[in-house]
PyMOL Python script that loads the backbone (N, CA, C, O; Angstrom):
from pymol import cmd

cmd.read_pdbstr("""\
ATOM      1  N   MET A   1     -11.264 -15.707   2.281  1.00  0.00           N
ATOM      2  CA  MET A   1     -10.319 -16.183   3.262  1.00  0.00           C
ATOM      3  C   MET A   1      -9.003 -16.491   2.542  1.00  0.00           C
ATOM      4  O   MET A   1      -8.974 -17.250   1.574  1.00  0.00           O
ATOM      5  N   ILE A   2      -7.944 -15.903   3.020  1.00  0.00           N
ATOM      6  CA  ILE A   2      -6.617 -16.144   2.454  1.00  0.00           C
ATOM      7  C   ILE A   2      -5.698 -16.617   3.565  1.00  0.00           C
ATOM      8  O   ILE A   2      -5.492 -15.922   4.560  1.00  0.00           O
ATOM      9  N   LEU A   3      -5.156 -17.797   3.382  1.00  0.00           N
ATOM     10  CA  LEU A   3      -4.241 -18.411   4.355  1.00  0.00           C
ATOM     11  C   LEU A   3      -4.863 -18.469   5.750  1.00  0.00           C
ATOM     12  O   LEU A   3      -4.170 -18.263   6.746  1.00  0.00           O
ATOM     13  N   GLY A   4      -6.139 -18.742   5.822  1.00  0.00           N
ATOM     14  CA  GLY A   4      -6.831 -18.880   7.097  1.00  0.00           C
ATOM     15  C   GLY A   4      -7.245 -17.573   7.741  1.00  0.00           C
ATOM     16  O   GLY A   4      -7.760 -17.578   8.859  1.00  0.00           O
ATOM     17  N   ILE A   5      -7.032 -16.451   7.066  1.00  0.00           N
ATOM     18  CA  ILE A   5      -7.410 -15.145   7.614  1.00  0.00           C
ATOM     19  C   ILE A   5      -8.641 -14.655   6.873  1.00  0.00           C
ATOM     20  O   ILE A   5      -8.622 -14.520   5.650  1.00  0.00           O
ATOM     21  N   ALA A   6      -9.699 -14.391   7.605  1.00  0.00           N
ATOM     22  CA  ALA A   6     -10.919 -13.879   6.992  1.00  0.00           C
ATOM     23  C   ALA A   6     -10.730 -12.407   6.644  1.00  0.00           C
ATOM     24  O   ALA A   6     -10.376 -11.600   7.503  1.00  0.00           O
ATOM     25  N   ILE A   7     -10.966 -12.065   5.391  1.00  0.00           N
ATOM     26  CA  ILE A   7     -10.803 -10.688   4.920  1.00  0.00           C
ATOM     27  C   ILE A   7     -12.095  -9.938   5.200  1.00  0.00           C
ATOM     28  O   ILE A   7     -13.170 -10.383   4.798  1.00  0.00           O
ATOM     29  N   THR A   8     -12.003  -8.808   5.883  1.00  0.00           N
ATOM     30  CA  THR A   8     -13.178  -8.003   6.199  1.00  0.00           C
ATOM     31  C   THR A   8     -13.068  -6.638   5.525  1.00  0.00           C
ATOM     32  O   THR A   8     -11.990  -6.227   5.094  1.00  0.00           O
ATOM     33  N   VAL A   9     -14.188  -5.954   5.445  1.00  0.00           N
ATOM     34  CA  VAL A   9     -14.212  -4.627   4.808  1.00  0.00           C
ATOM     35  C   VAL A   9     -13.274  -3.639   5.514  1.00  0.00           C
ATOM     36  O   VAL A   9     -12.549  -2.915   4.830  1.00  0.00           O
ATOM     37  N   PRO A  10     -13.257  -3.578   6.863  1.00  0.00           N
ATOM     38  CA  PRO A  10     -12.322  -2.624   7.511  1.00  0.00           C
ATOM     39  C   PRO A  10     -10.855  -2.883   7.160  1.00  0.00           C
ATOM     40  O   PRO A  10     -10.062  -1.944   7.091  1.00  0.00           O
ATOM     41  N   MET A  11     -10.494  -4.136   6.941  1.00  0.00           N
ATOM     42  CA  MET A  11      -9.103  -4.424   6.576  1.00  0.00           C
ATOM     43  C   MET A  11      -8.762  -3.806   5.220  1.00  0.00           C
ATOM     44  O   MET A  11      -7.677  -3.251   5.046  1.00  0.00           O
ATOM     45  N   VAL A  12      -9.678  -3.900   4.267  1.00  0.00           N
ATOM     46  CA  VAL A  12      -9.443  -3.342   2.935  1.00  0.00           C
ATOM     47  C   VAL A  12      -9.453  -1.816   2.991  1.00  0.00           C
ATOM     48  O   VAL A  12      -8.669  -1.166   2.301  1.00  0.00           O
ATOM     49  N   VAL A  13     -10.337  -1.242   3.808  1.00  0.00           N
ATOM     50  CA  VAL A  13     -10.391   0.222   3.945  1.00  0.00           C
ATOM     51  C   VAL A  13      -9.106   0.749   4.571  1.00  0.00           C
ATOM     52  O   VAL A  13      -8.567   1.755   4.110  1.00  0.00           O
ATOM     53  N   ILE A  14      -8.612   0.093   5.605  1.00  0.00           N
ATOM     54  CA  ILE A  14      -7.360   0.511   6.245  1.00  0.00           C
ATOM     55  C   ILE A  14      -6.205   0.409   5.254  1.00  0.00           C
ATOM     56  O   ILE A  14      -5.327   1.273   5.231  1.00  0.00           O
ATOM     57  N   GLY A  15      -6.201  -0.640   4.437  1.00  0.00           N
ATOM     58  CA  GLY A  15      -5.173  -0.772   3.402  1.00  0.00           C
ATOM     59  C   GLY A  15      -5.226   0.371   2.406  1.00  0.00           C
ATOM     60  O   GLY A  15      -4.186   0.894   2.007  1.00  0.00           O
ATOM     61  N   GLY A  16      -6.421   0.764   2.000  1.00  0.00           N
ATOM     62  CA  GLY A  16      -6.572   1.882   1.067  1.00  0.00           C
ATOM     63  C   GLY A  16      -6.121   3.196   1.661  1.00  0.00           C
ATOM     64  O   GLY A  16      -5.470   3.997   0.990  1.00  0.00           O
ATOM     65  N   LEU A  17      -6.464   3.422   2.923  1.00  0.00           N
ATOM     66  CA  LEU A  17      -6.035   4.654   3.589  1.00  0.00           C
ATOM     67  C   LEU A  17      -4.515   4.694   3.767  1.00  0.00           C
ATOM     68  O   LEU A  17      -3.899   5.753   3.648  1.00  0.00           O
ATOM     69  N   THR A  18      -3.923   3.546   4.050  1.00  0.00           N
ATOM     70  CA  THR A  18      -2.468   3.469   4.167  1.00  0.00           C
ATOM     71  C   THR A  18      -1.812   3.792   2.828  1.00  0.00           C
ATOM     72  O   THR A  18      -0.825   4.526   2.769  1.00  0.00           O
ATOM     73  N   LEU A  19      -2.373   3.234   1.753  1.00  0.00           N
ATOM     74  CA  LEU A  19      -1.841   3.537   0.425  1.00  0.00           C
ATOM     75  C   LEU A  19      -1.959   5.021   0.102  1.00  0.00           C
ATOM     76  O   LEU A  19      -1.039   5.606  -0.471  1.00  0.00           O
ATOM     77  N   PHE A  20      -3.073   5.628   0.461  1.00  0.00           N
ATOM     78  CA  PHE A  20      -3.249   7.053   0.215  1.00  0.00           C
ATOM     79  C   PHE A  20      -2.212   7.869   0.994  1.00  0.00           C
ATOM     80  O   PHE A  20      -1.633   8.813   0.456  1.00  0.00           O
ATOM     81  N   GLY A  21      -1.979   7.504   2.259  1.00  0.00           N
ATOM     82  CA  GLY A  21      -0.972   8.195   3.059  1.00  0.00           C
ATOM     83  C   GLY A  21       0.423   8.066   2.456  1.00  0.00           C
ATOM     84  O   GLY A  21       1.181   9.036   2.423  1.00  0.00           O
ATOM     85  N   LEU A  22       0.761   6.867   1.978  1.00  0.00           N
ATOM     86  CA  LEU A  22       2.060   6.684   1.339  1.00  0.00           C
ATOM     87  C   LEU A  22       2.160   7.463   0.038  1.00  0.00           C
ATOM     88  O   LEU A  22       3.230   7.968  -0.301  1.00  0.00           O
ATOM     89  N   LEU A  23       1.059   7.565  -0.693  1.00  0.00           N
ATOM     90  CA  LEU A  23       1.063   8.329  -1.933  1.00  0.00           C
ATOM     91  C   LEU A  23       1.307   9.815  -1.661  1.00  0.00           C
ATOM     92  O   LEU A  23       2.055  10.466  -2.391  1.00  0.00           O
ATOM     93  N   VAL A  24       0.682  10.349  -0.619  1.00  0.00           N
ATOM     94  CA  VAL A  24       0.911  11.749  -0.244  1.00  0.00           C
ATOM     95  C   VAL A  24       2.361  11.948   0.191  1.00  0.00           C
ATOM     96  O   VAL A  24       2.994  12.937  -0.180  1.00  0.00           O
ATOM     97  N   PHE A  25       2.887  11.007   0.978  1.00  0.00           N
ATOM     98  CA  PHE A  25       4.282  11.083   1.408  1.00  0.00           C
ATOM     99  C   PHE A  25       5.219  11.041   0.209  1.00  0.00           C
ATOM    100  O   PHE A  25       6.199  11.784   0.155  1.00  0.00           O
ATOM    101  N   GLN A  26       4.913  10.159  -0.767  1.00  0.00           N
ATOM    102  CA  GLN A  26       5.723  10.057  -1.973  1.00  0.00           C
ATOM    103  C   GLN A  26       5.715  11.376  -2.742  1.00  0.00           C
ATOM    104  O   GLN A  26       6.747  11.805  -3.257  1.00  0.00           O
ATOM    105  N   LEU A  27       4.565  12.009  -2.816  1.00  0.00           N
ATOM    106  CA  LEU A  27       4.451  13.298  -3.495  1.00  0.00           C
ATOM    107  C   LEU A  27       5.286  14.365  -2.785  1.00  0.00           C
ATOM    108  O   LEU A  27       5.985  15.145  -3.432  1.00  0.00           O
ATOM    109  N   LEU A  28       5.211  14.392  -1.461  1.00  0.00           N
ATOM    110  CA  LEU A  28       5.972  15.390  -0.701  1.00  0.00           C
ATOM    111  C   LEU A  28       7.475  15.185  -0.823  1.00  0.00           C
ATOM    112  O   LEU A  28       8.230  16.156  -0.886  1.00  0.00           O
ATOM    113  N   VAL A  29       7.916  13.933  -0.856  1.00  0.00           N
ATOM    114  CA  VAL A  29       9.344  13.661  -1.035  1.00  0.00           C
ATOM    115  C   VAL A  29       9.762  14.047  -2.446  1.00  0.00           C
ATOM    116  O   VAL A  29      10.831  14.624  -2.645  1.00  0.00           O
ATOM    117  N   GLY A  30       8.918  13.728  -3.428  1.00  0.00           N
ATOM    118  CA  GLY A  30       9.241  14.061  -4.818  1.00  0.00           C
ATOM    119  C   GLY A  30       9.322  15.561  -5.061  1.00  0.00           C
ATOM    120  O   GLY A  30      10.128  16.016  -5.872  1.00  0.00           O
ATOM    121  N   LEU A  31       8.496  16.328  -4.367  1.00  0.00           N
ATOM    122  CA  LEU A  31       8.528  17.790  -4.502  1.00  0.00           C
ATOM    123  C   LEU A  31       9.589  18.431  -3.611  1.00  0.00           C
ATOM    124  O   LEU A  31       9.730  19.654  -3.589  1.00  0.00           O
ATOM    125  N   ARG A  32      10.326  17.612  -2.882  1.00  0.00           N
ATOM    126  CA  ARG A  32      11.384  18.050  -1.977  1.00  0.00           C
ATOM    127  C   ARG A  32      10.863  18.890  -0.818  1.00  0.00           C
ATOM    128  O   ARG A  32      11.590  19.724  -0.279  1.00  0.00           O
ATOM    129  N   ILE A  33       9.610  18.675  -0.431  1.00  0.00           N
ATOM    130  CA  ILE A  33       9.067  19.345   0.750  1.00  0.00           C
ATOM    131  C   ILE A  33       9.535  18.597   1.994  1.00  0.00           C
ATOM    132  O   ILE A  33       9.869  19.213   3.007  1.00  0.00           O
ATOM    133  N   VAL A  34       9.557  17.268   1.914  1.00  0.00           N
ATOM    134  CA  VAL A  34      10.133  16.426   2.958  1.00  0.00           C
ATOM    135  C   VAL A  34      11.497  15.994   2.438  1.00  0.00           C
ATOM    136  O   VAL A  34      11.597  15.436   1.346  1.00  0.00           O
ATOM    137  N   LYS A  35      12.543  16.246   3.209  1.00  0.00           N
ATOM    138  CA  LYS A  35      13.901  15.968   2.744  1.00  0.00           C
ATOM    139  C   LYS A  35      14.596  14.983   3.675  1.00  0.00           C
ATOM    140  O   LYS A  35      14.365  14.969   4.884  1.00  0.00           O
ATOM    141  N   PHE A  36      15.448  14.165   3.082  1.00  0.00           N
ATOM    142  CA  PHE A  36      16.247  13.210   3.832  1.00  0.00           C
ATOM    143  C   PHE A  36      17.730  13.416   3.567  1.00  0.00           C
ATOM    144  O   PHE A  36      18.517  12.474   3.660  1.00  0.00           O
ATOM    145  N   GLY A  37      18.106  14.625   3.243  1.00  0.00           N
ATOM    146  CA  GLY A  37      19.507  14.912   2.976  1.00  0.00           C
ATOM    147  C   GLY A  37      19.965  14.231   1.702  1.00  0.00           C
ATOM    148  O   GLY A  37      19.334  14.367   0.654  1.00  0.00           O
ATOM    149  N   ARG A  38      21.053  13.506   1.793  1.00  0.00           N
ATOM    150  CA  ARG A  38      21.615  12.840   0.621  1.00  0.00           C
ATOM    151  C   ARG A  38      20.829  11.593   0.255  1.00  0.00           C
ATOM    152  O   ARG A  38      21.022  11.045  -0.830  1.00  0.00           O
ATOM    153  N   ARG A  39      19.938  11.127   1.145  1.00  0.00           N
ATOM    154  CA  ARG A  39      19.184   9.892   0.898  1.00  0.00           C
ATOM    155  C   ARG A  39      17.781  10.145   0.370  1.00  0.00           C
ATOM    156  O   ARG A  39      16.952   9.236   0.390  1.00  0.00           O
ATOM    157  N   THR A  40      17.490  11.347  -0.101  1.00  0.00           N
ATOM    158  CA  THR A  40      16.148  11.676  -0.565  1.00  0.00           C
ATOM    159  C   THR A  40      15.739  10.803  -1.747  1.00  0.00           C
ATOM    160  O   THR A  40      14.608  10.318  -1.793  1.00  0.00           O
ATOM    161  N   PHE A  41      16.646  10.598  -2.701  1.00  0.00           N
ATOM    162  CA  PHE A  41      16.311   9.787  -3.867  1.00  0.00           C
ATOM    163  C   PHE A  41      16.052   8.339  -3.473  1.00  0.00           C
ATOM    164  O   PHE A  41      15.124   7.713  -3.983  1.00  0.00           O
ATOM    165  N   LYS A  42      16.871   7.802  -2.563  1.00  0.00           N
ATOM    166  CA  LYS A  42      16.669   6.416  -2.126  1.00  0.00           C
ATOM    167  C   LYS A  42      15.346   6.277  -1.389  1.00  0.00           C
ATOM    168  O   LYS A  42      14.635   5.289  -1.574  1.00  0.00           O
ATOM    169  N   ALA A  43      15.012   7.249  -0.560  1.00  0.00           N
ATOM    170  CA  ALA A  43      13.726   7.199   0.153  1.00  0.00           C
ATOM    171  C   ALA A  43      12.580   7.244  -0.844  1.00  0.00           C
ATOM    172  O   ALA A  43      11.600   6.513  -0.699  1.00  0.00           O
ATOM    173  N   HIS A  44      12.698   8.097  -1.855  1.00  0.00           N
ATOM    174  CA  HIS A  44      11.661   8.216  -2.873  1.00  0.00           C
ATOM    175  C   HIS A  44      11.502   6.893  -3.628  1.00  0.00           C
ATOM    176  O   HIS A  44      10.386   6.460  -3.915  1.00  0.00           O
ATOM    177  N   LYS A  45      12.623   6.266  -3.942  1.00  0.00           N
ATOM    178  CA  LYS A  45      12.605   5.001  -4.674  1.00  0.00           C
ATOM    179  C   LYS A  45      11.968   3.894  -3.834  1.00  0.00           C
ATOM    180  O   LYS A  45      11.129   3.148  -4.339  1.00  0.00           O
ATOM    181  N   TRP A  46      12.350   3.776  -2.570  1.00  0.00           N
ATOM    182  CA  TRP A  46      11.846   2.676  -1.745  1.00  0.00           C
ATOM    183  C   TRP A  46      10.393   2.880  -1.337  1.00  0.00           C
ATOM    184  O   TRP A  46       9.662   1.904  -1.171  1.00  0.00           O
ATOM    185  N   VAL A  47       9.967   4.106  -1.173  1.00  0.00           N
ATOM    186  CA  VAL A  47       8.540   4.350  -0.916  1.00  0.00           C
ATOM    187  C   VAL A  47       7.738   3.976  -2.158  1.00  0.00           C
ATOM    188  O   VAL A  47       6.632   3.446  -2.047  1.00  0.00           O
ATOM    189  N   GLY A  48       8.282   4.248  -3.330  1.00  0.00           N
ATOM    190  CA  GLY A  48       7.622   3.848  -4.574  1.00  0.00           C
ATOM    191  C   GLY A  48       7.499   2.339  -4.691  1.00  0.00           C
ATOM    192  O   GLY A  48       6.455   1.835  -5.104  1.00  0.00           O
ATOM    193  N   VAL A  49       8.548   1.612  -4.335  1.00  0.00           N
ATOM    194  CA  VAL A  49       8.500   0.147  -4.346  1.00  0.00           C
ATOM    195  C   VAL A  49       7.447  -0.350  -3.358  1.00  0.00           C
ATOM    196  O   VAL A  49       6.674  -1.256  -3.665  1.00  0.00           O
ATOM    197  N   GLY A  50       7.427   0.252  -2.174  1.00  0.00           N
ATOM    198  CA  GLY A  50       6.425  -0.130  -1.177  1.00  0.00           C
ATOM    199  C   GLY A  50       5.004   0.135  -1.653  1.00  0.00           C
ATOM    200  O   GLY A  50       4.097  -0.652  -1.383  1.00  0.00           O
ATOM    201  N   LEU A  51       4.813   1.243  -2.360  1.00  0.00           N
ATOM    202  CA  LEU A  51       3.495   1.557  -2.908  1.00  0.00           C
ATOM    203  C   LEU A  51       3.038   0.491  -3.897  1.00  0.00           C
ATOM    204  O   LEU A  51       1.882   0.071  -3.864  1.00  0.00           O
ATOM    205  N   VAL A  52       3.924   0.056  -4.765  1.00  0.00           N
ATOM    206  CA  VAL A  52       3.568  -0.958  -5.753  1.00  0.00           C
ATOM    207  C   VAL A  52       3.207  -2.281  -5.075  1.00  0.00           C
ATOM    208  O   VAL A  52       2.214  -2.914  -5.432  1.00  0.00           O
ATOM    209  N   VAL A  53       4.009  -2.690  -4.107  1.00  0.00           N
ATOM    210  CA  VAL A  53       3.753  -3.953  -3.408  1.00  0.00           C
ATOM    211  C   VAL A  53       2.441  -3.876  -2.630  1.00  0.00           C
ATOM    212  O   VAL A  53       1.620  -4.789  -2.718  1.00  0.00           O
ATOM    213  N   LEU A  54       2.233  -2.802  -1.871  1.00  0.00           N
ATOM    214  CA  LEU A  54       1.002  -2.674  -1.096  1.00  0.00           C
ATOM    215  C   LEU A  54      -0.230  -2.531  -1.986  1.00  0.00           C
ATOM    216  O   LEU A  54      -1.306  -3.006  -1.626  1.00  0.00           O
ATOM    217  N   ALA A  55      -0.089  -1.889  -3.134  1.00  0.00           N
ATOM    218  CA  ALA A  55      -1.223  -1.777  -4.054  1.00  0.00           C
ATOM    219  C   ALA A  55      -1.602  -3.148  -4.602  1.00  0.00           C
ATOM    220  O   ALA A  55      -2.787  -3.442  -4.760  1.00  0.00           O
ATOM    221  N   ALA A  56      -0.617  -3.987  -4.893  1.00  0.00           N
ATOM    222  CA  ALA A  56      -0.897  -5.335  -5.371  1.00  0.00           C
ATOM    223  C   ALA A  56      -1.596  -6.165  -4.296  1.00  0.00           C
ATOM    224  O   ALA A  56      -2.552  -6.883  -4.589  1.00  0.00           O
ATOM    225  N   VAL A  57      -1.125  -6.071  -3.062  1.00  0.00           N
ATOM    226  CA  VAL A  57      -1.747  -6.798  -1.954  1.00  0.00           C
ATOM    227  C   VAL A  57      -3.160  -6.277  -1.710  1.00  0.00           C
ATOM    228  O   VAL A  57      -4.081  -7.060  -1.481  1.00  0.00           O
ATOM    229  N   HIS A  58      -3.329  -4.968  -1.756  1.00  0.00           N
ATOM    230  CA  HIS A  58      -4.633  -4.346  -1.553  1.00  0.00           C
ATOM    231  C   HIS A  58      -5.625  -4.818  -2.630  1.00  0.00           C
ATOM    232  O   HIS A  58      -6.778  -5.124  -2.327  1.00  0.00           O
ATOM    233  N   GLY A  59      -5.174  -4.872  -3.859  1.00  0.00           N
ATOM    234  CA  GLY A  59      -6.025  -5.349  -4.948  1.00  0.00           C
ATOM    235  C   GLY A  59      -6.393  -6.810  -4.787  1.00  0.00           C
ATOM    236  O   GLY A  59      -7.540  -7.191  -5.024  1.00  0.00           O
ATOM    237  N   LEU A  60      -5.435  -7.633  -4.388  1.00  0.00           N
ATOM    238  CA  LEU A  60      -5.697  -9.052  -4.163  1.00  0.00           C
ATOM    239  C   LEU A  60      -6.707  -9.254  -3.042  1.00  0.00           C
ATOM    240  O   LEU A  60      -7.635 -10.051  -3.175  1.00  0.00           O
ATOM    241  N   LEU A  61      -6.527  -8.530  -1.936  1.00  0.00           N
ATOM    242  CA  LEU A  61      -7.455  -8.675  -0.809  1.00  0.00           C
ATOM    243  C   LEU A  61      -8.844  -8.153  -1.158  1.00  0.00           C
ATOM    244  O   LEU A  61      -9.849  -8.736  -0.752  1.00  0.00           O
ATOM    245  N   GLY A  62      -8.900  -7.065  -1.904  1.00  0.00           N
ATOM    246  CA  GLY A  62     -10.200  -6.545  -2.332  1.00  0.00           C
ATOM    247  C   GLY A  62     -10.918  -7.519  -3.252  1.00  0.00           C
ATOM    248  O   GLY A  62     -12.123  -7.731  -3.116  1.00  0.00           O
ATOM    249  N   ALA A  63     -10.185  -8.113  -4.187  1.00  0.00           N
ATOM    250  CA  ALA A  63     -10.785  -9.099  -5.087  1.00  0.00           C
ATOM    251  C   ALA A  63     -11.240 -10.334  -4.311  1.00  0.00           C
ATOM    252  O   ALA A  63     -12.300 -10.889  -4.602  1.00  0.00           O
ATOM    253  N   ALA A  64     -10.457 -10.765  -3.335  1.00  0.00           N
ATOM    254  CA  ALA A  64     -10.840 -11.919  -2.524  1.00  0.00           C
ATOM    255  C   ALA A  64     -12.113 -11.624  -1.739  1.00  0.00           C
ATOM    256  O   ALA A  64     -12.962 -12.500  -1.576  1.00  0.00           O
ATOM    257  N   LEU A  65     -12.246 -10.398  -1.256  1.00  0.00           N
ATOM    258  CA  LEU A  65     -13.441 -10.019  -0.496  1.00  0.00           C
ATOM    259  C   LEU A  65     -14.671  -9.984  -1.394  1.00  0.00           C
ATOM    260  O   LEU A  65     -15.714 -10.538  -1.046  1.00  0.00           O
ATOM    261  N   VAL A  66     -14.552  -9.340  -2.537  1.00  0.00           N
ATOM    262  CA  VAL A  66     -15.709  -9.163  -3.420  1.00  0.00           C
ATOM    263  C   VAL A  66     -16.101 -10.479  -4.098  1.00  0.00           C
ATOM    264  O   VAL A  66     -17.285 -10.798  -4.201  1.00  0.00           O
ATOM    265  N   LEU A  67     -15.118 -11.231  -4.553  1.00  0.00           N
ATOM    266  CA  LEU A  67     -15.400 -12.447  -5.308  1.00  0.00           C
ATOM    267  C   LEU A  67     -15.525 -13.687  -4.438  1.00  0.00           C
ATOM    268  O   LEU A  67     -15.902 -14.755  -4.920  1.00  0.00           O
ATOM    269  N   GLY A  68     -15.213 -13.547  -3.167  1.00  0.00           N
ATOM    270  CA  GLY A  68     -15.350 -14.678  -2.239  1.00  0.00           C
ATOM    271  C   GLY A  68     -14.304 -15.759  -2.442  1.00  0.00           C
ATOM    272  O   GLY A  68     -14.578 -16.932  -2.190  1.00  0.00           O
ATOM    273  N   TRP A  69     -13.116 -15.393  -2.890  1.00  0.00           N
ATOM    274  CA  TRP A  69     -12.059 -16.369  -3.098  1.00  0.00           C
ATOM    275  C   TRP A  69     -11.659 -17.003  -1.776  1.00  0.00           C
ATOM    276  O   TRP A  69     -11.676 -16.350  -0.733  1.00  0.00           O
ATOM    277  N   ARG A  70     -11.304 -18.264  -1.825  1.00  0.00           N
ATOM    278  CA  ARG A  70     -10.774 -18.978  -0.671  1.00  0.00           C
ATOM    279  C   ARG A  70      -9.432 -19.578  -1.093  1.00  0.00           C
ATOM    280  O   ARG A  70      -9.394 -20.563  -1.831  1.00  0.00           O
ATOM    281  N   ILE A  71      -8.353 -18.996  -0.634  1.00  0.00           N
ATOM    282  CA  ILE A  71      -7.023 -19.462  -0.982  1.00  0.00           C
ATOM    283  C   ILE A  71      -6.423 -20.149   0.234  1.00  0.00           C
ATOM    284  O   ILE A  71      -6.142 -19.513   1.250  1.00  0.00           O
ATOM    285  N   LEU A  72      -6.238 -21.423   0.117  1.00  0.00           N
ATOM    286  CA  LEU A  72      -5.767 -22.289   1.200  1.00  0.00           C
ATOM    287  C   LEU A  72      -6.706 -22.176   2.357  1.00  0.00           C
ATOM    288  O   LEU A  72      -6.501 -22.824   3.384  1.00  0.00           O
TER     289      LEU A  72
END
""", "prot")
cmd.dss("prot")
cmd.show_as("cartoon", "prot")
cmd.util.cbc("prot")
cmd.orient("prot")
């Protein structure tokens, strides 16, 4: 439980699938298959930042689920 929210297995699975989708999107932007005109580099950079943040949250929630952490 983190901040009063019970962490369940489907929540962690959905987080993992979301991360996988963002990783595929990041790959497509990096290979220039998906283009944003002059903003392609910025999109690539911000999707990368989002991937790092979501991966950290996903890891924290997974650890809380497996280890039974109770934060607040």
